[in-house]
N, C-alpha and C positions, 0 to 999 in steps of 0.2 A: 880393494877394500883395506889395504894395508894402512892407509891413513886413519881409518876408523879404529883399527887395532891400536895404533899409537895414541889416538885421542881417548880411547877407552881405558888406558892405563890410569887408574884413578889416583895414583900416588901424588900427582902434581897438585891435586885439589887439597891435599893436606897442608900445603904452604899457605894458601889464603885463609884456611880455617885456623891455622896456628897464628897468623897475623891478626885475625879477628880476636883471638883470645888475648893477645898482647895489648891490642888497642883497648879492648873492653876493660882489662885489669888496670891499665894506665888511667883511663878516664874515671873509673870508679874510685881509685885511690886518690886521684887528684881532687875530685869533687868532695870526697870524704874529708880530706885535709882542709880544703877551703871552708867547708861547712863548720868544722871544728874551730878554725881560726876566726871565723866570723861570729862564733858563739851564738848560733841560731836558737839554742834552747835556753839561753840565759836572758831572763827578763827581770832580773833583780833590780836593775837600774830604773825601771819604769815608775814605781811608786814615788820615788824621790822627785822625779821630773814632774809628775802630775801634781805633787804637793807644791812645788815651786810655781807651776803655772796657776794653780788655784789661788796661791798667795800673791799673785801678780809679779813674781820674780822671773820675768821672761828671760832676762839676760843670763841669770844663773842657770835656768833650764837649758838654754841654748848651749852654754858652756859644757854642761854635763852631757848633752847629746853629742857634741863634737868629740868627746873623749870616749864614746862608747863604740866598740867595734861592730856590734850588731847592726846590720844594714837598715833595720827598722828605725834606728835613731836618726839616720839621714832623712828618711821620709817624714818623721815627726818634726824635725827641724824645719823642713820646707813648709810643712803645714802650719807650724807655729809662726813662721814669717808671714805667710799669707793671711793668717788670722788677724794680724795687727794692721795690715795695709788694705787687703781686699777680702773681707769676710765672706762675700758672696761666692768667691772662687775657691773656697776651702775644699769642697767635695771634688771638684774637677782636678785640683792640684794633688789631692790625696790619691786619686785614681791614677793620674799620670806618673807621679813619683813611685807609687807602689807597683805599678805595672813594669816600670823600668827595673826595679830591684828584683822582682820575681822572674823577669825574663833573664836577668843575669844569673840567677840561681839555677834556672832551667837549662842553661847553655850546656850543650853536648849530651843532654839526656836523650835527645832524639837519635843521636849516634848509637847509644846503647840499645835503644829499641830496634834500630835497624839491624845491628849485629845479632840481636836475639832472634830476629826473623831470618836473616840471611845465612847464618851458620848452619842450621839444619837443612836448608835448601841446598847449600853447597855439598853437605854430606850426602843428601839424597841423590844429587847429581852424580857424585862419585860412585855411589852404589849402582845406579842405573848404567853408567858407563862401564863399570866393572862387570856387571852381569852381561852386557852386550859383548864385551871382550871374551868372557867365559863361553858363551854360547857360540860365538864365532869359532872358537877353538874346538868345541865339540862338533860343530858342523864339519870342520876340516878333518877331524880325526875319524869320524864315523862312530856309530853306536857300539860296534864291536870292540873298539880300541879305547873305550872310556875307562879311565882309572878313577875309582871312587874317591881315593885319597886326594888326587889332584882336583877333583870336582869340589870336594868339601873345602879344600884350601882356597880355591878360587872364589867360592861363596863367602868364606870368612874374610878374604881380602876385600871383596866388594862391600861387605857390610861395615867394614872398619871405618870408612869415612862418615857413614851415618852416625855411628857411635861417637866419633870425634865431634861432629857437628852438634849433636845433642849435648855432649859434654861441655861445649862452649856456650850453647844457647841457654841452658837451664840456670847456671850461676849468673849469667849476664842479665837474664830476665829478673832474677831475684834482686840483683844489685840495682837495676833500674827501678823496680817497685819500691825498694827501700829509700832511694834518693828522692823519688817522686813523692813519697809519703812525707818525707822531711820538708819538702817545699810546700806541700799542701798544709801541713801543720803551721808552718811559718806564715803562710798567707792568711789563715784564719786568725792567728795571733796578731798579725799586723792590722787587720781590719778592726779587731777589738781594741787595740792600742790607740788607733786613730780616733775611734769613737769616744774612748775615755778621755783623750786629750781635748777633743772638742767640747765635751761635757765639762771638763775642768775649767776651760777658758770661757765658757758661756756666761757665767755671772758677771765677769769683768767686762765682757763685750757688751752685754745688755745694759750694764750700768753706765 
């Protein structure tokens, strides 16, 4: 049973839990930086673009869209191009372009969700192995030789990995929820922007 004693030493599980924390923090900060660089919350450019489209200034609207860092501008630019050539394909093109942008924003969010689920499981595994190690030691020592201080220390050591796993999982889950909410808000705003663009271009198209 010596191999089980070595396996039950839960300390080695702290390494993957620590790695999970580093990966989660890196992904969250990188996504947060990317979202700010893309200015997902900045839609101040949209009214001017809609005004140009409604006035028939398609070229000026395209130029304004190309200068906008918000990824929704690229979607609107493609929709605007289809409106001029193939109006019947507008909805399909809007769905295709919008889906690609949203998928890009959602990149690595699944990794955060995985870490939020895996970290506490690793901690629980460490606790179980630690308890197995503890009771194996008690079995070998016999009930008469049990030291309560050693017993409490063994239990504390076994529970440490669970605490570490939860300490990683909770902020990771919160970070995932925050980033996912940002993507959901952008998706709703993008749908609204596309509909407003089609409405602005409709009089010219019908004319």
